[in-house]
C-alpha positions in Angstrom: -14.5 11.4 -30.0 -11.2 9.9 -31.0 -12.4 6.4 -30.1 -15.4 6.9 -32.3 -13.4 8.5 -35.2 -11.0 5.5 -35.3 -13.3 2.8 -34.0 -10.9 1.9 -31.2 -11.1 1.5 -27.4 -11.1 4.4 -25.1 -7.7 3.2 -23.8 -6.3 3.2 -27.3 -7.7 6.6 -27.9 -6.0 8.0 -24.9 -2.7 6.5 -26.2 -3.3 8.3 -29.5 -4.0 11.6 -27.8 -0.8 11.3 -25.7 1.3 10.4 -28.7 0.0 13.3 -30.7 0.6 15.6 -27.7 4.2 14.4 -27.3 4.9 14.3 -31.0 3.7 17.8 -31.5 5.2 19.2 -28.3 1.8 20.4 -27.1 0.1 19.9 -23.7 -2.4 17.1 -23.6 -5.2 19.4 -22.4 -4.7 21.6 -25.5 -4.9 18.6 -27.8 -8.0 17.4 -26.0 -9.5 20.8 -26.3 -8.9 20.9 -30.0 -10.6 17.5 -30.4 -13.6 18.6 -28.5 -13.8 21.8 -30.5 -13.5 19.7 -33.7 -10.5 21.5 -35.0 -8.4 18.3 -34.7 -9.5 14.9 -36.0 -7.9 11.5 -35.8 -9.7 9.8 -38.7 -7.7 8.2 -41.5 -7.7 11.4 -43.6 -6.3 13.5 -40.8 -3.6 10.9 -40.1 -2.3 11.2 -43.6 -2.1 15.0 -43.4 1.2 16.0 -41.6 -0.4 19.3 -40.5 -2.8 17.5 -38.2 
């Protein structure tokens, strides 16, 4: 989903997930769960919102 939202490779999407996880002090599996549940997006609008 992240790769599709940002039009990037799967490897780059994993890096983004890991960075978000680390930067927000959350387990990677919780971040991934939020992406799958569509409560967390990585598109350009979400990146500008510090709450995401």
